[in-house]
N, C-alpha and C positions, 0 to 999 in steps of 0.2 A: 586237392583241391585247383582252384585254377585262378588267375589271378583276372580281374575284369576284363581289360585290355585279351586276354587270350580269348576268352569266350566269347566276344564278341566276334565270331563269324560272321561270313554274307550272307551267309543264311537269315539268320536275326532278322537282318533290312530286309532281304526279300519280303517274306514272311508278312514283314510292317506296312511293303508296300502293296498289298495281297488286300482286292477287295470283292468280298466283303470279308475282310478278317473274322474270326470264329477262335473266342477265348474258351475254354469249359475249363472246368477241373472240381473238385471240393469248394466247398464254405471254405474248411479248415481239415488241414493236415494232418491226421490223429494219429496214425501207425505206419510204418514202411512197406507193411505187410497193403494196406488200403490204400495208400499213394500208387505201389507199382500196379494194381489190379485196377485200378481206375487211368491209368495213363498208358495202360498196354488194352484197353477197354475203347478209349479216344482212340491211342494210335489206331485201331482195326480200323475204325469208323470213316478211317481215309475223309473225315470234314472237318477235322480243328486242327488249327495252325499251331497256339498255342497252348498248354497247360499250368492254368491257374491253381492257386493255391494258398489259402492265408494259415501265418503261423502266427503270426503276434495279432490278436482278435480283441479289439476297443469295443468291449461289452458295457452297456447301460448301467450293469449293477454289478459289484461287487461280489463272489462269488460263483457268478457266470462262468463257462469256461472259455478260456480267454488264450489259445492257443499252445502248442507242445513250443514251441520258438525254435531256438537257433537249430535245436538238434534233426529240425524236421529239414534242413537245407540240403543236406547228404542223400537223405531220400528221394531229393527233389532231382536231385542232380544224376543218381544213380536211375532214376525215371527217365532223364534227356538221353543219360548212354545207350538205354534199352531201347527205348523207342524211337530216339531224334529228335520227341518234341521239345522245342525250346520251352521253358520254363516264366510263371511271372508272379510277381507277391505283393505284397503289400507293404509298405512301409511308413511310418511316424514320425521317425527320431533318425538321429544321425549314426546312432550305432545300430538299428536294424539295416539303412543305406550301407553301412561299411563291412556287417556280413554278408550280405547279398553279394559286394561286390568280390568279399574275399573268394568267394565258394561261385562264382560264375552266373549269379544268375542271366538270364536274359533280357527279360525286360521286371521293372518295380514299377507299380502303383500308387499312389497315395491318395489316402479312403477321403471319403466323407465327412469325419468327423476332423480329420486333419485338416482340411481343406478348410474349415471355419476358423482355423487359427492362422493366418498371418504369422506368425511366430512360428509355429511346428514347422510351416510351409517354407520358411526362410531355413531352418534348420537345416533342414532336407537338401533344398535346394544348394546347401555349402558345402553338403558332405555329398554331393553329385558334382561339385566341380572339375575341372577337367576329364570328363569321362563322355564314354559316345554312344550312353544304353540308353534306350526308347524308353521315356516316362509318359505314364497316363496319369490323370488326373478326374477324380471324380467329381459332383458338384457337388457344392456343400449342404447338408443338411438341408439348413433354411432356401428359402430360397432367392437366396442375393445371387444376381450374376457378379457386381464387382470383386467382389471374394474370388470365385470361379475364374474370375479375367485376371484376377490379383496373383493370383497362383500361378498360372501359364505367362503372365509376363515376369512373374519371380524364377521359372525355370528358363525361360527369355535370355534372361539376363545371368543368369548360370551358364551359360552359355550351351546347357540342351539342345542339340539339332531337331530330335525324331520325338514331337508333343503331340501328345491326343488325348480328347476328351471322352467319357465315358458319363453318360445320363442313367442315375440308379432312382430319379426320384426325387420329393425334394418331401420333408416331415409336417404334418399337417395336424391341425386340433381335431379329438373328434374320432370318429368310425366311420372309416370308407369301406368302398369296394375295393381298396390301393394299400398295401402297406405303405410305401410312398408315393404319396399323388405324383404322374408323369407333369405335370404340368408342360404340356406340351411346348408354351409358346416362348417357353424359357432356354429350350433345346435349340428350336430355331433362329431366335434369336443369339446364339452362340455360331449357330453356323453362319448365321450376317457376318456376324464379326470376325469369323474365320474361317473364309470357306474352303481356304486348300487345308484346313487341318481336320484331320481323323476324328470323328467322332462316334463311339458304339454307344451301342444300347445294351442295358443291364434288367433286362424284365425281370430276373429273378431280384432282384431286391424293390423294384417297386411294384411285384405281385404278392408277394411272400406265400406263394403258392403257387400253383404247379398247373391249376385249371387255365388261371389267367396270361400264360406264358407267350400262346401261341397270337393272339389278338394285341400283346402289345410289340411283339416281337415285328410282328406284320407292320404296326404299323410308323414303326422307326423304320423300317424300309419303303414304306410309301414314301416319307419326309426325306429319304436320301443319307440317312444314315451308312455307316462306313462297314458296320459290320453290326455284332452281336458278345457278350460278355454274357455266358450263360453256365451257371451253377451245377457241377453232375457229381455225383456218388455214386460206388455200386451197390451200397444196403440203403438208400438217401432215407428210409421210415429209420434207422437206426444211429441216421447221423449225428456228431455231438453237438450240431450246430444249426439251426436253420432247416430242421428235416423237412418242414412244408413244404418248400421252393426249390429241393434239389434232385434230377431226374436221373434217370441211371443212362447209360450210354445209346443205351438202341432206343429207349424214346427220345434224346436228343436225334437221334438221327431220323428219325419218322418226325420230329418237328422240325428239322430244317430240310426237310425233302418237302413237309406240307408249306412251307412257304413259297411266295410268288416273290421272286427277286428281278427287282425293276431295275432300270441302266437311268444316270444322270439326266443320260440328253438320245439323240437318234444323229444321223446327218440323214438320214431320207430327207429329199428335198419336197417332196410332198408334205412331211407332218410339219416337218420346221414353217414352209408357208402357211398353210391353215394354224399352223399355232404364232406366228405372228399374228395374221389377220386375228384371231380372237384377242390376243394380248392389246392390240391396239383399239379393240372395244373395250375392253377393262380399262384401259387407260383415260377413255372419252367419259364414263363414267363415272370413274373414278373425280375427274374435273369438273363434273356436274354436280357430283356430290357434293365436292368439298365448296362449289360456289351455294348450295341451296344452304350445306351449314351456314355459310359465311352470312345470309338472308335471313336464317333462324336467330343467330346472334346480334343481327342489326334490333330486330324485331324484339328481342328482349334486353337491348338496350334501353329502347324505347320505355318497358314495362319498366326496368328498374329506375329511371326518369319517372314516372310516376307513383313510384310506390316510395322513392325520398322525397318530394311533394307532399304526401300525403300521410309519413310516419308507419306507412306499412312492413312489414317484416319481407324479408327477401323470401327466406319457404313459407310454399305455401302445400300443407301437404295433402288435404283432402286434393287438388288440383294434378298434384303430381302423381298421388295416385290411380286418379281418374288419369291421366296420359299415359303412362304406365301399362296399364290395364287395357287399352284400346288399343295399343299399339301391339301387345302381347296376343291379344286376342285377333289385332288385323297380322301380324307377321309368322303366323304359326299357318294362317290360311294360307299364303306366299310361298310355304318353303321353309322359312326361318325359323330354329327354335328359341323356345320361351329363352334360353340361358344366353344365346346371341343377344337378342332383343332387350335384353335386361342388362346387360355390359353395355353395349352399345346407348342406350338409351341414360343408363347412370352419366357415361362419360358427357354426353351430351348437355344432361342436367347440372351435374360439376360446372362444364363450363358457361354454363349461361348463370350461374351462380357465382361466378369467379369476376364474369361480365359487370353486373348486378350487386355486386359487391366493391366493388372499384367506384361505380355509381355512386354510390352510398358514402364513401368516403374522401371522393375529391372537394 
């Protein structure tokens, strides 16, 4: 075993700065043989920067496989010694952190079920104080950005210098095409709040299957994410947990090779000039849109006055259905999706209701 300080070699920090950063490995470390096999497979691809493996698995129901625990840590360290791949482990308690530091794990991440609980996050942060280990934090299970931000701020207050985010999707009620809905607007907002912070996409947990990995990974790349965390296994169909979403190292190579990788920007003068011109056009149109919406609200205010004087309710369902139906039909002809039109007009409608409600109660 090595101490945490001894394990923090310059190589992990070099890896941490790499873009795109690719992390892969099994959902769960099952046996020493399995860990060594997948680590060798991943190292031979030449495309993986860090190997991940879950050893403590927070599961939905008791009786499900919850990981082999601390006995898997020597397997991971042995895999690193053989392949040179740094290793990453999920932590949820102070004891997990202490064990990882004792064995010299290179990177730890805080899982979605932990991020949702500020007490648990604080416990992990307290255990990490005084260390220089890179820490990734997944979004909370529920779509609450403030919990995600709160976790990041707690890590910063603990003195952690190397912090990154993992977008793994959000739980939603009912059956959808995703295991965890990506809700792309939320990681986009996190990129806005923390523009210089690493953010990775975890398409494995978003999809919950192998078939959707490419489209989700490509979308994240198109949005400027800094890399991917993808689950891999030497024999995915017989994995002890999340078998449907894991892939072999060979499949991982095919996936990564088929993605179109993009740069954040370009220094080409022609590109920058063209982009500046188009962005200025968007700025002008945005100004016009704001003026038009403001004019619409002034008319809504007048309608509110008439409703108040005549003791008429604010909400007129039949009228709203007519507006929305016409807007959707018109929008689709103009190349705008039904989903966008619905969300846009819902926002407009609620703002109109708020204006009229204020008038009603003056």
